[in-house]
Residue frames relative to the residue before (quaternion, step in Angstrom):
aa qw qx qy qz dx dy dz
X 1.0000 0.0000 0.0000 0.0000 0.00 0.00 0.00
X 0.6128 -0.5747 0.3623 0.4037 3.63 -1.19 0.63
X 0.4666 -0.6824 0.4909 0.2750 3.65 -0.85 0.97
X 0.5454 0.6205 -0.4261 0.3686 3.62 1.08 -0.49
X 0.5662 0.5906 -0.4033 0.4099 3.65 0.94 -0.61
X 0.6917 0.4646 -0.2936 0.4685 3.57 0.77 -0.96
X 0.6589 0.5190 -0.3042 0.4516 3.56 0.99 -0.81
X 0.6406 0.5233 -0.3087 0.4695 3.40 1.06 -0.79
X 0.6669 0.5123 -0.3039 0.4476 3.59 0.94 -0.91
X 0.7820 0.3952 -0.1755 0.4490 3.55 0.84 -1.11
X 0.5081 0.6796 -0.4158 0.3271 3.56 1.18 -0.30
X 0.7458 0.2779 -0.1651 0.5825 3.54 0.97 -0.97
X 0.2823 -0.8176 0.4790 0.1497 3.57 -0.16 1.34
X 0.6272 0.5306 -0.3222 0.4704 3.56 1.12 -0.91
X 0.6800 0.4784 -0.3212 0.4534 3.67 0.83 -0.85
X 0.6035 0.5460 -0.3388 0.4721 3.58 1.15 -0.74
X 0.6764 0.4988 -0.2979 0.4526 3.57 0.83 -0.96
X 0.6326 0.5036 -0.3309 0.4865 3.65 1.01 -0.79
X 0.6736 0.4764 -0.3344 0.4556 3.63 0.84 -0.93
X 0.6783 0.4726 -0.3182 0.4639 3.68 0.82 -0.81
X 0.6013 0.5857 -0.3327 0.4298 3.53 1.00 -0.54
X 0.6803 0.4661 -0.2640 0.5003 3.45 0.96 -1.05
X 0.6870 0.4544 -0.3301 0.4611 3.60 0.83 -0.67
X 0.5830 0.5579 -0.3583 0.4695 3.57 1.14 -0.83
X 0.6701 0.5108 -0.3043 0.4444 3.72 0.73 -1.04
X 0.7030 0.4756 -0.3013 0.4346 3.48 0.96 -0.82
X 0.6275 0.5119 -0.3357 0.4810 3.55 1.06 -0.72
X 0.6512 0.4963 -0.3415 0.4615 3.70 0.88 -0.73
X 0.6502 0.5407 -0.3262 0.4225 3.52 0.88 -0.91
X 0.7185 0.4684 -0.2486 0.4500 3.43 0.96 -1.06
X 0.6351 0.5135 -0.3409 0.4656 3.58 1.13 -0.67
X 0.6602 0.4977 -0.3209 0.4620 3.57 0.93 -0.80
X 0.6874 0.4685 -0.3103 0.4602 3.65 0.78 -0.88
X 0.6565 0.4685 -0.3145 0.5006 3.68 0.94 -0.82
X 0.6539 0.5291 -0.3187 0.4368 3.57 0.99 -0.77
X 0.6509 0.4942 -0.3238 0.4766 3.53 1.05 -0.74
X 0.6245 0.5351 -0.3283 0.4647 3.56 1.07 -0.71
X 0.6654 0.4817 -0.2851 0.4938 3.63 0.94 -0.91
X 0.6759 0.4907 -0.3147 0.4510 3.54 0.96 -0.89
X 0.5809 0.5856 -0.3497 0.4442 3.62 1.16 -0.81
X 0.7146 0.4861 -0.2570 0.4324 3.56 0.83 -1.16
X 0.7246 0.4477 -0.2614 0.4541 3.60 1.08 -0.72
X 0.5933 0.5724 -0.3343 0.4567 3.44 1.27 -0.60
X 0.6752 0.5058 -0.3128 0.4364 3.63 0.94 -0.77
X 0.7849 0.2925 -0.1693 0.5194 3.63 1.15 -0.31
X 0.2242 0.8263 -0.4847 0.1792 3.58 1.38 0.44
X 0.6954 0.4769 -0.2932 0.4505 3.54 0.66 -1.01
X 0.6813 0.4495 -0.3299 0.4743 3.69 0.90 -0.70
X 0.7227 0.4762 -0.2882 0.4097 3.60 0.67 -0.92
X 0.7117 0.4092 -0.2367 0.5196 3.52 1.32 -0.40
X 0.4204 0.7604 -0.4135 0.2722 3.56 1.34 0.09
X 0.2788 -0.7635 0.5294 0.2430 3.55 1.14 -0.53
X 0.4821 0.6570 -0.3991 0.4204 3.64 1.20 0.51
X 0.3894 -0.6939 0.5482 0.2576 3.63 -1.19 0.48
X 0.7803 0.1135 0.0403 0.6137 3.47 0.96 -1.11
X 0.1883 -0.7145 0.6671 0.0949 3.46 -1.47 0.68
X 0.1915 -0.6961 0.6833 0.1092 3.51 -1.15 0.89
X 0.0697 0.7887 -0.5989 0.1198 3.38 -0.74 1.20
X 0.6571 -0.4766 0.3915 0.4333 3.64 -1.34 0.32
X 0.6657 -0.5148 0.3830 0.3810 3.62 -1.27 0.59
X 0.8603 0.0830 -0.0764 0.4971 3.50 -1.19 0.79
X 0.2142 0.7653 -0.5780 0.1853 3.72 0.93 0.67
X 0.3051 -0.7651 0.5227 0.2198 3.78 -0.61 0.91
X 0.7963 -0.0442 0.0831 0.5975 3.63 0.88 -0.86
X 0.7402 -0.4673 0.2744 0.3981 3.57 -1.28 0.26
X 0.6881 0.5066 -0.2767 0.4397 3.39 0.97 -1.00
X 0.7164 0.4057 -0.2807 0.4934 3.74 1.10 -0.14
X 0.2664 0.7710 -0.5360 0.2174 3.64 0.93 0.66
X 0.3175 -0.7453 0.5533 0.1938 3.51 -0.94 0.94
X 0.5672 -0.6230 0.4566 0.2858 3.45 -1.46 0.29
X 0.0640 0.7838 -0.6152 0.0564 3.60 -1.01 0.77
X 0.6055 -0.6267 0.3668 0.3256 3.53 -1.15 0.50
X 0.5634 -0.6570 0.3819 0.3243 3.61 -1.10 0.60
X 0.4159 0.6728 -0.5217 0.3196 3.65 1.19 0.29
X 0.5468 0.5843 -0.4155 0.4325 3.57 1.19 -0.38
X 0.6283 0.5551 -0.3595 0.4098 3.61 1.05 -0.69
X 0.7121 0.4103 -0.3268 0.4666 3.60 0.88 -0.69
X 0.5546 0.5872 -0.3922 0.4402 3.54 1.17 -0.28
X 0.6208 0.5393 -0.3084 0.4781 3.51 1.15 -0.96
X 0.7525 0.4617 -0.2546 0.3947 3.48 0.64 -1.09
X 0.6433 0.4956 -0.3019 0.4994 3.53 1.46 -0.29
X 0.5268 0.6334 -0.3960 0.4054 3.54 1.39 0.22
X 0.4836 -0.6742 0.4670 0.3057 3.56 -0.70 1.08
X 0.7329 0.4031 -0.2887 0.4658 3.57 -0.92 0.97
X 0.6014 0.5406 -0.3488 0.4737 3.55 1.27 -0.49
X 0.2553 -0.7877 0.5399 0.1513 3.53 -0.86 0.94
X 0.7352 -0.1196 0.0780 0.6627 3.42 1.43 -0.80
X 0.0742 -0.7657 0.6365 0.0550 3.44 -1.28 0.53
X 0.0063 0.8456 -0.5315 0.0488 3.61 -0.74 0.90
X 0.5040 -0.6470 0.4808 0.3101 3.68 -0.96 0.77
X 0.0502 -0.7974 0.6013 -0.0047 3.54 -1.06 0.71
X 0.1738 -0.7891 0.5838 0.0797 3.58 -0.97 0.81
X 0.1228 0.7289 -0.6735 0.0005 3.61 -1.21 0.55
X 0.1888 0.7878 -0.5501 0.2027 3.55 -0.17 1.35
X 0.4799 -0.6453 0.5123 0.3016 3.54 -1.16 0.71
X 0.0509 -0.7772 0.6271 -0.0079 3.49 -1.19 0.72
X 0.4111 -0.6777 0.5447 0.2739 3.61 -1.35 0.18
X 0.1872 -0.7873 0.5818 0.0814 3.62 -0.66 1.12
X 0.2242 -0.7760 0.5776 0.1182 3.53 -0.81 1.05
X 0.2986 -0.7759 0.5342 0.1528 3.51 -0.58 1.29
X 0.7117 -0.4556 0.3353 0.4164 3.61 -1.32 0.52
X 0.7297 0.4430 -0.2464 0.4588 3.64 0.95 -0.90
X 0.6248 -0.5586 0.3256 0.4376 3.60 1.31 0.16
X 0.5228 0.6359 -0.4144 0.3880 3.69 1.26 -0.19
X 0.3410 -0.7336 0.5576 0.1861 3.47 -1.24 0.54
X 0.0241 -0.7842 0.6200 0.0039 3.63 -1.13 0.67
X 0.4677 -0.6785 0.5051 0.2563 3.50 -1.10 0.95
X 0.0387 0.7858 -0.6171 0.0108 3.55 -0.86 0.86
X 0.3482 -0.7181 0.5474 0.2519 3.55 -1.32 0.15
X 0.2852 -0.7540 0.5728 0.1483 3.57 -0.51 1.15
X 0.0527 -0.7900 0.6109 -0.0055 3.57 -0.94 1.12
X 0.0412 -0.8314 0.5536 -0.0247 3.57 -0.55 1.14
X 0.0593 0.7872 -0.6039 0.1099 3.51 -0.98 1.07
X 0.5630 -0.5665 0.4886 0.3512 3.48 -1.45 0.13
X 0.3940 -0.7433 0.4982 0.2100 3.50 -0.55 1.38
X 0.6919 0.4873 -0.3205 0.4256 3.65 0.91 -0.73
X 0.7220 0.3688 -0.2941 0.5062 3.60 1.15 0.08
X 0.5616 -0.6485 0.3805 0.3452 3.58 -1.03 0.63
X 0.6071 0.6040 -0.3697 0.3604 3.61 1.05 -0.51
X 0.8491 0.2575 -0.1656 0.4305 3.40 -1.13 0.84
X 0.4844 0.7121 -0.3889 0.3272 3.63 1.40 -0.16
X 0.5413 -0.5944 0.4544 0.3837 3.67 -0.99 0.29
X 0.2644 -0.7592 0.5811 0.1268 3.53 -1.15 0.71
X 0.7677 0.3013 -0.2354 0.5142 3.60 -1.34 0.22
X 0.1794 0.7715 -0.5761 0.2017 3.62 0.82 1.03
X 0.0932 -0.8241 0.5584 0.0189 3.57 -0.71 1.14
X 0.7942 0.1187 -0.1045 0.5867 3.56 1.17 -0.32
X 0.7746 0.2402 -0.2131 0.5448 3.61 -0.68 1.13
X 0.3673 -0.7006 0.5687 0.2253 3.49 -1.33 0.02
X 0.6077 -0.5844 0.3784 0.3821 3.53 -1.11 0.71
X 0.5922 0.5739 -0.3685 0.4292 3.61 1.21 -0.69
X 0.5703 0.5911 -0.3945 0.4121 3.73 1.06 -0.40
X 0.5222 0.6356 -0.4103 0.3936 3.54 1.21 -0.19
X 0.6010 0.6036 -0.3508 0.3892 3.60 1.22 -0.67
X 0.5913 0.5650 -0.4007 0.4130 3.60 1.14 -0.17
X 0.6766 -0.5411 0.3054 0.3953 3.63 -1.00 0.83
X 0.8834 0.0555 -0.1052 0.4534 3.55 -1.05 1.00
X 0.3711 0.7721 -0.4597 0.2341 3.60 1.29 0.23
X 0.0145 0.7920 -0.6103 -0.0112 3.55 -1.18 0.52
X 0.2703 -0.7172 0.6129 0.1920 3.58 -1.49 0.40
X 0.0045 -0.7739 0.6314 0.0500 3.46 -1.03 0.49
X 0.5356 -0.5796 0.4917 0.3681 3.69 -1.34 0.18
X 0.5251 -0.6787 0.4389 0.2665 3.44 -1.13 0.89
X 0.5675 0.6104 -0.4082 0.3724 3.42 1.28 -0.21
X 0.7110 0.4523 -0.2196 0.4917 3.50 1.29 -0.46
X 0.3191 0.7880 -0.4771 0.2227 3.57 1.25 0.19
X 0.6636 0.4664 -0.2725 0.5175 3.60 0.88 -1.00
X 0.6448 0.5313 -0.3465 0.4265 3.69 0.73 -0.95
X 0.7676 0.3540 -0.1868 0.5005 3.62 0.99 -0.97
X 0.4591 -0.6949 0.4320 0.3459 3.66 1.24 -0.11
X 0.4335 0.6778 -0.4985 0.3229 3.60 0.95 0.68
X 0.2141 -0.8222 0.5251 0.0492 3.37 -0.81 1.23
X 0.8119 0.0485 0.0703 0.5775 3.59 1.07 -0.70
X 0.6189 -0.4606 0.4821 0.4152 3.65 -1.45 0.19
X 0.8173 0.2995 -0.2441 0.4275 3.48 -1.30 0.66
X 0.4942 0.6668 -0.4472 0.3333 3.52 1.21 -0.06
X 0.3495 -0.7469 0.5429 0.1589 3.53 -1.03 0.96
X 0.0058 -0.7704 0.6361 -0.0436 3.42 -1.05 1.01
X 0.4198 -0.6887 0.5391 0.2425 3.51 -1.40 -0.12
X 0.0098 -0.7618 0.6475 0.0160 3.61 -1.09 0.75
X 0.8148 -0.0794 0.0033 0.5742 3.53 -0.59 1.22
X 0.6896 -0.4836 0.2706 0.4663 3.66 0.98 0.89
X 0.6119 0.5294 -0.3843 0.4445 3.70 1.07 0.10
X 0.4831 -0.6853 0.4750 0.2671 3.54 -0.96 0.81
X 0.0355 -0.7991 0.5988 -0.0403 3.55 -0.95 1.02
X 0.1202 -0.8020 0.5803 0.0750 3.55 -0.91 0.78
X 0.3958 -0.7606 0.4830 0.1775 3.55 -0.81 1.22
X 0.0407 -0.8669 0.4961 -0.0252 3.53 -0.37 1.20
X 0.8107 0.0283 -0.0522 0.5824 3.60 1.41 0.05
X 0.3197 -0.7592 0.5499 0.1379 3.50 -1.30 0.33
X 0.1957 -0.7346 0.6299 0.1591 3.54 -1.15 0.53
X 0.2383 -0.7622 0.5753 0.1768 3.66 -1.21 0.05
X 0.8345 0.2046 -0.1977 0.4719 3.54 -0.92 1.09
X 0.4855 0.6220 -0.4579 0.4096 3.62 1.12 0.31
X 0.0237 -0.8129 0.5818 -0.0087 3.57 0.23 1.32
X 0.2857 -0.7310 0.6040 0.1381 3.35 -1.41 0.59
X 0.3966 -0.7693 0.4319 0.2538 3.57 -0.46 1.09
X 0.6696 0.5285 -0.2808 0.4398 3.57 1.19 -0.55
X 0.4520 -0.6945 0.3974 0.3942 3.37 1.59 -0.02
X 0.5986 0.5065 -0.3967 0.4772 3.72 1.24 0.06
X 0.3864 -0.7596 0.4664 0.2371 3.55 -0.39 1.21
X 0.4697 -0.6415 0.5334 0.2887 3.56 -1.31 0.61
X 0.1447 -0.7538 0.6388 0.0537 3.45 -1.08 1.04
X 0.1538 -0.8220 0.5396 0.0972 3.67 -0.30 1.09
X 0.0342 0.7933 -0.6008 0.0923 3.53 -0.87 0.93
X 0.5983 -0.5139 0.4227 0.4464 3.64 -1.17 0.04
X 0.6265 -0.5325 0.3482 0.4503 3.72 -0.94 0.53
X 0.6591 0.5088 -0.3318 0.4435 3.60 0.79 -0.97
X 0.6988 0.4272 -0.3128 0.4810 3.69 0.64 -0.86
X 0.6367 0.5104 -0.3661 0.4472 3.68 0.92 -0.72
X 0.6012 0.5764 -0.3339 0.4414 3.61 1.04 -0.82
X 0.6780 0.5005 -0.2749 0.4629 3.56 0.94 -0.89
X 0.7040 0.4568 -0.2587 0.4784 3.43 0.93 -1.08
X 0.6963 0.4285 -0.3103 0.4851 3.68 0.97 -0.49
X 0.4279 -0.7226 0.4607 0.2872 3.60 1.34 0.12
X 0.3877 0.6758 -0.5230 0.3456 3.61 0.84 0.95
X 0.5610 -0.6103 0.4404 0.3446 3.51 -1.18 0.60
X 0.6486 -0.5717 0.3161 0.3905 3.61 -0.87 0.59
X 0.7479 0.3934 -0.3093 0.4362 3.59 0.71 -0.74
X 0.5778 0.6453 -0.3574 0.3493 3.64 1.28 -0.27
X 0.0624 -0.7631 0.6420 0.0413 3.52 -1.22 0.45
X 0.4326 -0.7003 0.5054 0.2590 3.65 -1.22 0.23
X 0.7453 0.0006 0.0158 0.6665 3.59 1.22 -0.80
X 0.2032 -0.6793 0.6835 0.1734 3.42 -1.64 0.13
X 0.2664 -0.7569 0.5902 0.0881 3.43 -0.83 1.17
X 0.0736 -0.8113 0.5799 -0.0058 3.60 -0.66 0.97
X 0.1726 -0.7611 0.6221 0.0629 3.46 -1.19 0.97
X 0.3325 -0.7629 0.5121 0.2125 3.59 -0.57 0.97
X 0.5397 -0.6223 0.4658 0.3233 3.50 -1.22 0.72
X 0.6101 -0.5736 0.3643 0.4074 3.64 -0.99 0.55
X 0.7815 0.2919 -0.2425 0.4953 3.51 -1.03 0.94
X 0.6137 0.5620 -0.3752 0.4083 3.59 1.14 -0.21
X 0.4463 -0.6759 0.5173 0.2766 3.59 -0.95 0.90
X 0.3971 -0.7583 0.4566 0.2425 3.55 -0.58 1.09
X 0.6103 0.5416 -0.3589 0.4531 3.67 1.10 -0.70
X 0.6528 0.4900 -0.3260 0.4770 3.60 0.99 -0.81
X 0.6423 0.5127 -0.3514 0.4485 3.60 0.88 -0.86
X 0.6032 0.5566 -0.3506 0.4510 3.61 0.99 -0.92
X 0.6612 0.5174 -0.3111 0.4454 3.67 0.89 -0.95
X 0.6585 0.5166 -0.2966 0.4599 3.50 0.98 -0.93
X 0.6986 0.4496 -0.2884 0.4761 3.56 0.81 -0.87
X 0.6392 0.4993 -0.3659 0.4563 3.67 0.94 -0.66
X 0.6182 0.5400 -0.3206 0.4728 3.70 1.15 -0.54
X 0.7235 0.4546 -0.2310 0.4653 3.51 1.08 -0.79
X 0.7463 0.3844 -0.1921 0.5083 3.54 0.99 -0.88
X 0.2803 -0.7815 0.5492 0.0957 3.57 -0.79 1.11
X 0.8529 0.1939 -0.1026 0.4737 3.47 -1.26 0.59
X 0.7032 0.3431 -0.3044 0.5433 3.71 0.97 0.65
X 0.4462 -0.6504 0.5672 0.2370 3.47 -1.41 0.45
X 0.1563 -0.7413 0.6414 0.1209 3.54 -1.12 0.85
X 0.0275 -0.8208 0.5692 -0.0408 3.66 -0.52 1.18
X 0.4416 -0.6178 0.5685 0.3163 3.50 -1.18 0.58
X 0.6364 -0.5403 0.3756 0.4026 3.63 -1.14 0.50
X 0.6052 0.5872 -0.2964 0.4485 3.52 1.20 -0.93
X 0.6980 0.4882 -0.2424 0.4645 3.42 0.87 -1.10
X 0.6831 0.4811 -0.3021 0.4590 3.60 0.84 -0.98
X 0.6223 0.5247 -0.3449 0.4675 3.60 1.09 -0.80
X 0.6410 0.5273 -0.3277 0.4513 3.70 0.90 -0.78
X 0.6606 0.5369 -0.2969 0.4327 3.44 0.99 -1.10
X 0.6583 0.5000 -0.2840 0.4857 3.68 0.97 -0.98
X 0.6798 0.4710 -0.3009 0.4749 3.68 0.80 -0.97
X 0.6552 0.5045 -0.3154 0.4656 3.64 0.94 -0.80
X 0.6028 0.5495 -0.3542 0.4574 3.66 1.09 -0.65
X 0.7457 0.3816 -0.2424 0.4894 3.58 0.67 -1.07
X 0.6689 0.4954 -0.3554 0.4253 3.72 0.98 -0.60
X 0.8489 0.2692 -0.0864 0.4466 3.57 0.86 -0.96
X 0.6985 0.4987 -0.2763 0.4325 3.46 1.24 -0.51
X 0.6969 0.4132 -0.1788 0.5582 3.41 1.37 -0.75
X 0.5614 -0.6255 0.4255 0.3355 3.57 -1.06 0.41
X 0.5259 0.6617 -0.3593 0.3956 3.57 1.42 -0.51
X 0.7033 0.4830 -0.2629 0.4505 3.54 0.95 -0.99
X 0.6510 0.5130 -0.3091 0.4663 3.48 1.09 -0.87
X 0.6270 0.5605 -0.3230 0.4341 3.57 1.10 -0.70
X 0.6473 0.5046 -0.3028 0.4844 3.46 1.03 -0.96
X 0.6501 0.5563 -0.2976 0.4234 3.59 0.93 -0.97
X 0.6654 0.4806 -0.2537 0.5118 3.48 1.03 -0.95
X 0.6423 0.5035 -0.3577 0.4538 3.62 0.86 -0.67
X 0.6429 0.5238 -0.3233 0.4558 3.61 1.02 -0.86
X 0.6884 0.4863 -0.2958 0.4497 3.52 0.94 -0.92
X 0.6492 0.5249 -0.3190 0.4486 3.52 1.17 -0.65
X 0.5886 0.6024 -0.3082 0.4423 3.49 1.24 -0.77
X 0.6491 0.5130 -0.2702 0.4924 3.48 1.14 -0.91
X 0.6480 0.5247 -0.3090 0.4575 3.51 0.90 -0.90
X 0.6826 0.4556 -0.2872 0.4940 3.50 0.75 -1.12
X 0.6155 0.5534 -0.3660 0.4254 3.70 0.83 -0.66
X 0.6392 0.5496 -0.2811 0.4587 3.49 1.00 -1.10
X 0.6703 0.5043 -0.2893 0.4611 3.53 0.88 -1.07
X 0.6860 0.4928 -0.3068 0.4385 3.59 0.68 -1.03
X 0.6843 0.4766 -0.3194 0.4501 3.57 0.83 -0.95
X 0.6396 0.5586 -0.2916 0.4403 3.57 0.94 -0.98
X 0.6885 0.4463 -0.2677 0.5051 3.66 0.86 -1.04
X 0.6158 0.5434 -0.3610 0.4418 3.74 0.95 -0.71
X 0.7140 0.4414 -0.2612 0.4766 3.56 0.64 -1.12
X 0.6787 0.4509 -0.3641 0.4511 3.65 0.77 -0.87
X 0.6412 0.5235 -0.3463 0.4415 3.73 0.87 -0.70
X 0.6167 0.5455 -0.3285 0.4629 3.59 1.08 -0.66
X 0.6783 0.4690 -0.2796 0.4917 3.58 1.03 -0.81
X 0.6776 0.4978 -0.3266 0.4317 3.55 0.89 -0.70
X 0.6281 0.5472 -0.3392 0.4370 3.53 1.17 -0.67
X 0.7078 0.4014 -0.2407 0.5291 3.63 1.23 -0.21
X 0.2320 0.7912 -0.5341 0.1870 3.60 1.12 0.56
X 0.6612 0.5102 -0.3403 0.4321 3.64 0.91 -0.87
X 0.6136 0.5237 -0.3606 0.4681 3.62 0.99 -0.65
X 0.6646 0.4780 -0.3230 0.4749 3.67 0.86 -0.78
X 0.6365 0.5348 -0.3240 0.4516 3.48 1.02 -0.70
X 0.5910 0.5626 -0.3294 0.4750 3.47 1.16 -0.72
X 0.6960 0.4556 -0.3156 0.4565 3.59 0.84 -0.98
X 0.6091 0.5378 -0.3763 0.4452 3.71 1.05 -0.58
X 0.6597 0.5252 -0.3095 0.4395 3.47 1.08 -0.96
X 0.6707 0.4848 -0.2741 0.4898 3.55 1.15 -0.56
X 0.6221 -0.5934 0.3249 0.3941 3.58 1.24 0.09
X 0.4089 0.7427 -0.4627 0.2590 3.49 1.23 0.13
X 0.4106 -0.7179 0.4763 0.2987 3.77 -0.67 0.75
X 0.6539 -0.5300 0.3728 0.3905 3.50 -1.25 0.53
X 0.6089 0.5695 -0.3402 0.4349 3.55 1.06 -0.80
X 0.6281 0.5102 -0.3334 0.4838 3.75 1.00 -0.60
X 0.7030 0.4719 -0.2847 0.4494 3.55 0.94 -0.91
X 0.5498 0.5980 -0.3558 0.4621 3.49 1.31 -0.48
X 0.7075 0.4718 -0.2730 0.4498 3.44 0.87 -1.06
X 0.5829 0.5412 -0.3612 0.4866 3.64 1.12 -0.61
X 0.6798 0.4765 -0.3296 0.4497 3.62 0.65 -0.92
X 0.6923 0.4795 -0.2874 0.4562 3.65 0.76 -1.16
X 0.6584 0.4928 -0.3444 0.4529 3.66 0.87 -0.74
X 0.6468 0.5111 -0.3319 0.4586 3.58 0.94 -0.80
X 0.6267 0.5120 -0.3110 0.4983 3.64 1.05 -0.71
X 0.6411 0.5273 -0.3359 0.4451 3.66 0.93 -0.77
X 0.6667 0.5063 -0.2964 0.4596 3.49 0.94 -1.06
X 0.6387 0.5238 -0.3277 0.4586 3.58 0.86 -0.90
X 0.6450 0.5454 -0.3215 0.4280 3.54 1.00 -1.05
X 0.6946 0.5043 -0.2768 0.4320 3.63 0.88 -0.97
X 0.6701 0.5000 -0.2778 0.4731 3.51 1.10 -0.94
X 0.6743 0.4961 -0.2942 0.4612 3.52 1.02 -0.89
X 0.6651 0.4836 -0.3354 0.4596 3.51 1.03 -0.77
X 0.6232 0.5215 -0.3758 0.4454 3.71 0.90 -0.61
X 0.6416 0.5225 -0.3028 0.4729 3.53 0.93 -1.00
X 0.6671 0.5329 -0.2723 0.4436 3.55 0.91 -1.08
X 0.7079 0.4564 -0.2807 0.4603 3.62 0.90 -0.88
X 0.5533 0.6063 -0.3371 0.4611 3.59 1.29 -0.55
X 0.6713 0.4677 -0.2520 0.5169 3.52 1.01 -1.13
X 0.6487 0.5346 -0.3341 0.4264 3.64 0.93 -0.91
X 0.6760 0.4860 -0.3523 0.4274 3.50 0.84 -0.86
X 0.6172 0.5407 -0.3669 0.4383 3.62 1.00 -0.62
X 0.6719 0.5072 -0.3074 0.4436 3.46 1.13 -0.85
X 0.6520 0.5279 -0.3083 0.4484 3.55 1.08 -0.74
X 0.6745 0.5069 -0.2827 0.4562 3.34 1.13 -0.89
X 0.6044 0.5281 -0.3254 0.4999 3.64 1.23 -0.59
X 0.6586 0.5220 -0.2893 0.4584 3.62 0.98 -0.78
X 0.6353 0.5686 -0.3459 0.3916 3.58 1.01 -0.66
X 0.6185 0.5168 -0.3367 0.4868 3.60 1.30 -0.30
X 0.7024 0.4216 -0.2673 0.5074 3.67 1.23 -0.27
X 0.7407 -0.4176 0.3192 0.4183 3.49 -1.40 -0.45
X 0.6632 0.5173 -0.3464 0.4155 3.61 1.04 -0.40
X 0.2418 -0.7677 0.5861 0.0930 3.55 -1.01 0.83
X 0.0139 -0.7622 0.6391 -0.1014 3.48 -0.39 1.51
X 0.1266 -0.8001 0.5851 0.0370 3.54 -0.58 1.27
X 0.0226 -0.7368 0.6750 -0.0306 3.55 -0.99 1.04
X 0.0235 0.8121 -0.5821 0.0340 3.60 -0.27 1.27
X 0.7255 -0.4244 0.3067 0.4466 3.55 -1.16 -0.07
X 0.6383 0.5216 -0.3214 0.4660 3.67 0.85 -0.91
X 0.6857 0.4751 -0.2889 0.4697 3.60 0.98 -0.88
X 0.6265 0.5155 -0.3306 0.4821 3.62 1.05 -0.63
X 0.6827 0.4720 -0.3061 0.4663 3.56 0.87 -0.72
X 0.6161 0.5302 -0.3129 0.4914 3.51 1.04 -0.87
X 0.6788 0.4763 -0.3263 0.4537 3.65 0.78 -0.89
X 0.6113 0.5420 -0.3714 0.4412 3.66 1.04 -0.55
X 0.6726 0.4797 -0.2930 0.4814 3.56 0.82 -1.00
X 0.6271 0.5282 -0.3265 0.4702 3.65 1.00 -0.84
X 0.7008 0.4721 -0.3011 0.4419 3.57 0.84 -0.85
X 0.6301 0.4778 -0.3392 0.5095 3.63 1.12 -0.72
X 0.6763 0.5174 -0.3392 0.3998 3.56 0.80 -0.72
X 0.6445 0.5012 -0.3034 0.4914 3.59 1.16 -0.64
X 0.6608 0.4855 -0.3244 0.4717 3.60 0.97 -0.73
X 0.6840 0.4592 -0.3113 0.4736 3.68 0.85 -0.75
X 0.6004 0.5489 -0.3549 0.4608 3.61 1.10 -0.69
X 0.6561 0.4948 -0.3034 0.4823 3.54 0.99 -0.97
X 0.6295 0.5365 -0.3360 0.4504 3.69 0.95 -0.74
X 0.6675 0.5023 -0.3058 0.4567 3.52 1.00 -0.96
X 0.6083 0.5234 -0.3597 0.4761 3.59 1.02 -0.82
X 0.6788 0.5007 -0.2942 0.4494 3.65 0.71 -1.05
X 0.5722 0.5892 -0.4010 0.4056 3.69 1.06 -0.61
X 0.5768 0.5865 -0.3694 0.4323 3.65 1.01 -0.67
X 0.6371 0.5152 -0.3218 0.4744 3.61 1.14 -0.75
X 0.6455 0.5497 -0.3024 0.4355 3.49 1.00 -1.00
X 0.6063 0.5548 -0.3659 0.4366 3.68 0.99 -0.80
X 0.7540 0.3996 -0.2896 0.4336 3.59 0.75 -0.57
X 0.3523 0.7409 -0.4857 0.3017 3.60 1.19 0.40
X 0.2633 -0.7081 0.6288 0.1842 3.67 -0.95 0.86
X 0.4804 -0.6727 0.4779 0.2973 3.58 -0.65 1.12
X 0.6471 0.5613 -0.3426 0.3858 3.61 0.98 -0.93
X 0.4800 0.6990 -0.4312 0.3084 3.60 1.18 -0.26
X 0.6097 0.5889 -0.3234 0.4206 3.61 1.20 -0.74
X 0.7113 0.4541 -0.2829 0.4558 3.53 1.20 -0.45
X 0.5579 0.5969 -0.3666 0.4451 3.55 1.46 -0.04
X 0.5101 -0.6254 0.5026 0.3100 3.54 -1.25 0.61
């Protein structure tokens, strides 16, 4: 590629800094807004997606996981007796009131599961072991919410709905979209803390036997169990995500913010690259006056845009990683995964090259005689 493009780009350090700043800002803005959108959608369904269950038995017409109704455990034995079911376990997700050491109250979500089975257990455990929950009144919570709940150390005693609870372990990164932290306990302890009658449950998690078609098993369970819905994990996750995304104003706001971030990013990058090209019209006029063909000038402009895109993208991703890391210690969940990073690179390159192509139309109208004018 023509070396003049690199010389042209790096000759004016101030213009280069302005160009890279504009692209970096656009990349960070798009990464943050898109990351918030992805984080929003994944946070709303975290319990479902990490449940390790194939099917969920829930109360009829349940809109999302936090609104599960109560039903008797008779359904549990009916589910276990259904051919093709490898295991079926009761599961609780209920809101509760956490009493802080200073007397303040915080809303939490009590999650109860069978510790001896892998379904419904907490993930990303950083302190303690899941088996520690078998001790009386034991509970896990996420370390992101330690300050919010006034927890200082392992073994600390707290109260939920007036019941004594002891913190025996921490997870990391299990965000709660409702801002009510998840408190993981054994099913029996959660049942007591949530003030449910002993035979009652909120969900039944089901694991299909190896080789069993999940859809066929769902149909069999739906025919056998009355007054409940049997949902695949994928379907229940989509329902919960769809509820928060499109039924509530919160999801629409995040979606609009992500779209606005992309639009602003496109405008910033396009304007920055276009302005950079226009600032060098006299140089391109000089090339034309020297007999350089249009094809050569095109290559100069496109290479200049490509270099700016790569440098701006690298700087933008470095800043974005710092922002994502900083947000991980707070309540916001900004997700930056490999597909997003790759997609952002191609989007940045596309925007820069598109802006360069638009500016080429301006270069085509240059009168080579302009270089001889004062």
